[in-house]
C-alpha positions in Angstrom: -43.2 14.8 39.0 -42.8 11.0 38.9 -45.9 9.0 37.8 -47.7 7.4 40.6 -46.6 3.8 41.2 -43.7 4.1 38.8 -41.0 4.5 41.4 -38.2 7.1 41.5 -37.4 9.7 38.8 -34.3 7.5 37.8 -36.5 4.5 37.3 -39.0 6.6 35.3 -36.2 7.9 33.0 -35.1 4.3 32.3 -38.7 3.4 31.4 -38.9 6.4 29.1 -35.8 5.3 27.3 -37.3 1.8 26.8 -40.6 3.2 25.5 -38.7 5.5 23.1 -36.7 2.6 21.8 -39.9 0.5 21.3 -41.5 3.3 19.3 -38.4 3.4 17.0 -38.5 -0.4 16.6 -42.1 -0.3 15.6 -41.5 2.4 13.0 -38.8 0.4 11.2 -40.2 -3.1 11.5 -38.8 -4.1 14.9 -35.3 -3.0 13.9 -33.5 -0.2 15.8 -32.6 2.7 13.4 -29.2 3.1 11.7 -27.7 -0.4 12.5 -24.8 0.1 10.2 -22.3 2.8 9.3 -19.0 3.6 7.6 -19.5 2.1 4.2 -16.2 2.2 2.1 -14.9 0.8 -1.1 -11.2 0.8 -1.9 -8.4 -0.9 -3.8 -4.7 -1.3 -3.5 -1.7 -3.1 -4.8 -2.8 -6.3 -3.2 -6.5 -6.0 -3.9 -8.3 -7.8 -6.6 -11.3 -5.7 -7.6 -13.1 -3.6 -4.9 -12.7 -4.1 -1.2 -16.1 -3.1 0.3 -16.5 -2.7 4.0 -18.9 -1.3 6.6 -19.6 -1.5 10.4 -22.6 -3.1 12.0 -23.7 -1.4 15.3 -26.7 -3.5 16.2 -28.3 -6.9 15.4 -31.5 -6.2 17.1 -34.5 -7.0 14.9 -32.2 -7.6 11.9 -32.7 -10.6 9.6 -29.7 -9.9 7.3 -27.4 -7.3 5.8 -27.3 -7.1 2.0 -24.7 -5.6 -0.2 -25.9 -4.2 -3.6 -24.1 -2.8 -6.6 -24.9 -0.9 -9.7 -23.3 1.5 -12.1 -25.4 4.6 -11.5 -26.7 6.5 -8.5 -30.2 5.0 -8.8 -30.8 2.6 -5.9 -33.7 1.0 -7.8 -31.3 -0.6 -10.3 -28.9 -1.9 -7.7 -28.4 -5.7 -7.7 -27.7 -7.9 -4.7 -24.1 -9.3 -4.7 -23.7 -10.6 -1.2 -25.8 -11.3 2.0 -24.8 -11.7 5.6 -27.5 -13.4 7.7 -27.7 -11.9 11.1 -27.7 -15.4 12.6 -24.1 -15.9 11.4 -22.9 -12.8 13.1 -24.0 -13.7 16.6 -21.0 -14.2 18.9 -20.5 -14.8 22.7 -19.6 -12.3 24.0 -21.1 -10.0 21.3 -18.9 -6.9 20.6 -19.8 -4.0 18.4 -19.1 -2.6 15.9 -18.8 -5.7 13.7 -16.5 -5.1 10.7 -17.9 -6.7 7.6 -16.0 -6.9 4.3 -16.5 -8.2 0.9 -14.1 -8.5 -2.1 -16.0 -7.7 -5.3 -13.9 -9.5 -7.9 -16.6 -9.5 -10.6 -15.0 -8.8 -14.0 -18.0 -6.6 -14.8 -16.5 -3.7 -12.7 -13.4 -3.5 -14.8 -13.3 -0.1 -16.5 -16.5 1.0 -14.7 -17.6 3.4 -12.0 -19.4 1.1 -9.6 -21.7 2.2 -6.7 -22.2 0.1 -3.6 -25.2 0.2 -1.3 -25.9 -1.7 1.9 -29.3 -2.3 3.5 -30.4 -3.9 6.7 -33.4 -6.2 6.3 -35.5 -6.5 9.5 -37.0 -9.7 10.7 -40.5 -8.5 9.6 -39.9 -7.4 6.0 -43.4 -7.1 4.6 -43.1 -3.6 3.1 -40.4 -1.5 1.4 -40.1 0.9 4.3 -39.0 -2.0 6.5 -35.5 -1.7 5.1 -32.8 0.7 6.0 -30.4 1.5 3.2 -27.0 3.1 3.3 -25.2 4.3 0.2 -24.1 5.0 -2.4 -20.3 4.5 -2.1 -18.5 5.1 -5.4 -15.6 2.9 -6.5 -13.8 4.1 -9.6 -12.6 1.1 -11.5 -12.2 3.0 -14.8 -8.4 2.5 -14.5 -8.6 -1.1 -13.4 -6.9 -3.5 -15.8 -8.7 -6.1 -17.8 -11.2 -8.4 -16.2 -8.8 -11.4 -15.8 -6.4 -9.1 -14.0 -9.1 -8.8 -11.3 -10.1 -12.4 -11.1 -7.4 -14.5 -12.7 -5.3 -17.1 -10.9 -1.9 -15.4 -11.5 0.9 -14.4 -9.1 0.7 -11.0 -7.4 2.6 -8.3 -9.2 2.3 -10.8 -12.1 5.3 -12.3 -13.8 5.9 -11.2 -17.4 8.6 -11.8 -20.0 9.6 -9.9 -23.1 9.9 -12.4 -25.9 12.8 -10.5 -27.4 15.3 -8.0 -26.1 14.3 -4.7 -27.7 17.0 -2.3 -26.4 19.9 -0.8 -28.3 21.9 2.4 -27.7 23.9 4.9 -29.8 25.7 8.2 -29.2 24.8 11.6 -30.6 26.7 14.1 -32.6 27.7 15.8 -29.4 28.8 14.2 -26.1 26.2 13.0 -23.7 23.4 13.0 -26.2 23.1 9.3 -26.4 19.8 7.6 -27.4 18.3 4.3 -26.2 16.1 2.9 -28.9 13.3 0.4 -28.2 12.4 -1.9 -31.1 8.8 -3.3 -31.4 8.4 -6.2 -29.0 5.9 -8.4 -27.3 5.5 -9.4 -23.7 4.2 -12.8 -22.5 1.8 -12.4 -19.5 0.5 -15.3 -17.4 -3.2 -14.1 -17.5 -5.7 -15.0 -20.2 -8.2 -12.3 -21.2 -9.2 -13.7 -24.6 -10.3 -17.1 -23.3 -7.9 -19.1 -25.5 -6.5 -21.0 -22.6 -3.0 -19.4 -22.8 -1.4 -16.4 -21.3 -1.8 -13.2 -23.3 0.9 -12.1 -25.7 0.7 -8.3 -26.0 2.5 -6.2 -28.7 4.2 -2.9 -28.0 5.4 -0.2 -30.3 8.9 1.2 -30.9 10.1 4.2 -29.1 13.2 5.9 -27.8 14.7 7.9 -24.8 17.1 10.8 -25.3 19.3 12.7 -24.5 21.3 10.4 -22.2 24.8 10.3 -20.8 27.5 8.4 -22.7 29.1 5.3 -21.1 26.3 5.0 -18.5 24.3 2.0 -17.3 20.5 2.6 -17.5 17.5 0.6 -16.5 14.5 0.9 -18.9 10.9 0.5 -18.0 7.3 1.7 -18.9 3.9 1.8 -17.2 0.9 0.1 -18.8 -1.9 0.0 -16.2 -4.5 -1.4 -18.6 -2.2 -3.9 -20.5 -3.3 -2.4 -23.7 0.0 -2.6 -25.6 0.8 -0.2 -28.4 2.7 3.0 -28.0 4.2 3.7 -24.6 6.3 6.3 -22.8 9.7 4.5 -22.2 11.7 5.7 -19.2 15.5 5.2 -18.6 16.7 5.5 -15.0 20.0 5.3 -13.2 18.3 3.9 -10.1 17.7 0.2 -10.1 14.9 0.2 -7.5 12.8 2.5 -9.8 12.0 -0.6 -11.9 9.8 -2.1 -9.1 8.7 1.1 -7.5 5.3 1.3 -9.2 2.2 -0.8 -9.9 1.8 -2.0 -13.5 5.5 -1.2 -14.2 7.1 -3.3 -16.9 10.9 -3.7 -16.9 12.5 -4.0 -20.3 16.1 -4.6 -19.2 19.4 -2.7 -18.7 21.8 -1.2 -21.2 25.0 0.7 -21.1 25.3 3.6 -23.6 28.5 3.5 -25.7 31.4 5.9 -25.3 31.0 9.1 -27.4 31.8 8.2 -31.0 31.8 4.5 -30.3 29.7 1.7 -31.7 26.2 0.8 -30.6 25.3 -1.4 -27.7 22.5 -3.8 -26.9 20.5 -4.4 -23.7 19.9 -7.5 -21.6 17.6 -8.8 -18.9 14.0 -7.7 -18.6 10.8 -9.2 -17.2 9.6 -9.1 -13.6 7.3 -10.5 -10.9 7.8 -12.2 -7.5 10.0 -15.2 -8.1 12.6 -17.6 -6.8 16.0 -18.8 -8.0 15.8 -22.1 -9.8 17.3 -24.1 -6.9 14.5 -23.2 -4.5 12.9 -26.4 -3.3 9.1 -26.7 -3.4 7.1 -29.5 -1.6 5.5 -31.7 -4.3 4.0 -35.2 -4.5 7.3 -36.3 -6.0 9.2 -34.9 -3.0 11.2 -31.6 -2.6 11.8 -30.5 -6.2 13.8 -27.4 -7.4 11.2 -25.0 -8.7 12.9 -24.8 -12.1 12.2 -28.6 -12.5 8.5 -28.5 -11.7 6.3 -29.2 -14.7 2.6 -28.8 -15.6 0.7 -31.6 -13.9 2.9 -31.8 -10.9 1.0 -31.5 -7.6 2.3 -29.1 -5.0 1.2 -28.6 -1.4 -0.9 -25.5 -0.7 -2.5 -24.2 2.4 -5.7 -26.0 1.2 -4.1 -29.3 0.3 -2.5 -30.6 -2.9 -2.9 -28.5 -6.1 -2.1 -29.0 -9.7 0.5 -26.8 -11.4 -0.7 -25.4 -14.7 2.4 -23.5 -15.8 6.0 -22.8 -14.7 6.6 -19.1 -15.1 10.1 -18.1 -16.1 11.8 -14.9 -16.9 15.2 -13.1 -16.8 16.1 -11.1 -13.7 18.9 -8.6 -13.0 19.0 -7.1 -9.6 18.9 -7.7 -5.9 17.4 -10.8 -4.3 17.3 -12.0 -0.7 19.0 -15.1 0.6 16.6 -17.6 2.3 19.3 -20.1 3.3 21.0 -22.9 1.4 21.7 -20.6 -1.5 17.9 -20.2 -2.3 17.0 -16.7 -3.4 13.7 -14.8 -3.5 12.8 -11.4 -5.1 12.4 -8.6 -2.6 8.7 -8.1 -3.0 7.6 -11.7 -2.9 5.2 -12.1 0.1 6.0 -14.8 2.6 3.8 -16.1 5.4 5.3 -15.4 8.8 2.3 -16.4 11.0 -1.4 -17.1 10.5 -3.0 -14.4 8.4 0.2 -12.3 8.2 2.2 -12.0 5.0 5.3 -9.8 4.5 7.6 -9.0 1.6 10.7 -11.1 1.6 12.8 -7.9 2.1 11.3 -7.6 5.6 12.1 -11.2 6.5 15.5 -12.0 5.0 18.4 -9.6 5.7 21.1 -10.9 3.3 21.0 -9.2 -0.1 22.5 -10.9 -3.2 22.9 -9.4 -6.7 21.6 -11.9 -9.1 21.4 -12.1 -12.9 19.7 -15.0 -14.5 16.5 -17.0 -14.7 13.9 -16.8 -11.9 10.7 -18.8 -11.5 7.2 -18.9 -10.1 4.2 -21.2 -10.4 0.8 -20.8 -12.0 -1.9 -22.9 -10.4 -5.4 -23.8 -11.5 -8.4 -21.7 -10.5 -8.9 -21.7 -6.7 -11.8 -20.7 -4.5 -9.6 -19.3 -1.8 -6.3 -17.5 -1.6 -4.9 -20.2 0.7 -5.3 -22.7 -2.1 -2.9 -20.7 -4.3 -0.1 -20.3 -1.7 2.4 -23.1 -1.9 4.8 -24.6 0.6 8.6 -24.3 0.2 10.8 -27.0 1.6 12.2 -24.5 4.1 8.7 -24.6 5.8 7.5 -21.2 4.6 4.4 -20.6 2.5 5.0 -18.5 -0.6 2.3 -16.0 -1.6 0.9 -16.8 -5.0 -2.2 -14.5 -5.4 -3.5 -11.1 -4.3 -4.2 -11.0 -0.6 -5.2 -8.3 1.8 -2.8 -8.1 4.7 
């Protein structure tokens, strides 16, 4: 039976819902329960560090949302790493859920198992129970490369160059038992993990691949996800695309094994990273300059204004590139801006493929606060990707 003076049963049910909500608000400090959900932490090829995200389902009674992190499952030791004031999330019209994301690029997470927690802080936050915490969400960074690989200002799929060509090949006693030998070598990387101001020069040990076919062209690479150097498992493939088909894959070059009973052969090429042919024009303070002629101290135009070039990155390349027009070439995986906030690999933008063997180039810029400040303008009107970016 409806309460006297309270109208119809429908009106009474509406009032009961309001009263129930008010009771819940009072219990959690004027904040409706469970105002957030879907906490995730992930990484990918284009992700520096951990990409943490969650959904906000209500702003009622909320002062702020706080992201915390620690390296154990104890919430008491979690430290605040980012805060979203509720006032900055108000929109007109307001639509839920709100998707909040944070890129944790702190070098401290490299090699660690990090736990992320999120709490909603109500407007009245006088006691501990007045917070609602969600978590933990585990992010396994134990296989992440060195700290500067997470936070450094270097090109995506970073450029690298072996300082010597370490490949040689010889035949076996029997036919099709050839061996590719890898002499000790070093690779020059653009990132700096020892704080000496220069890119790291990392040493690798000798090795070999056998048995292989005689008189056959092979492409040799290895995978070093932590950039530790030392002994590696070297791989020889007949398939050129294999050399760029994996993250942290280093290409040593190509080599043709000799005919059975013939003399030895040596390899060529090697290195990698998203790059341009040397004739590609870049917008600088000096005008449109071929990228191969840009020098440290030149100022190039980025999406955040003029930026100083710290280093011209150069290495050998042997494989397919894409024609951008006017004979300018770009490696297949280099990401190019096609519209605001949208970046795509060059292979999806330019259709004409060209086999190229020679020097290719990219630019290393100074430290930047935003990704936009590291993406530079080509003379053809397109912005070239020059840092990790979520697409």
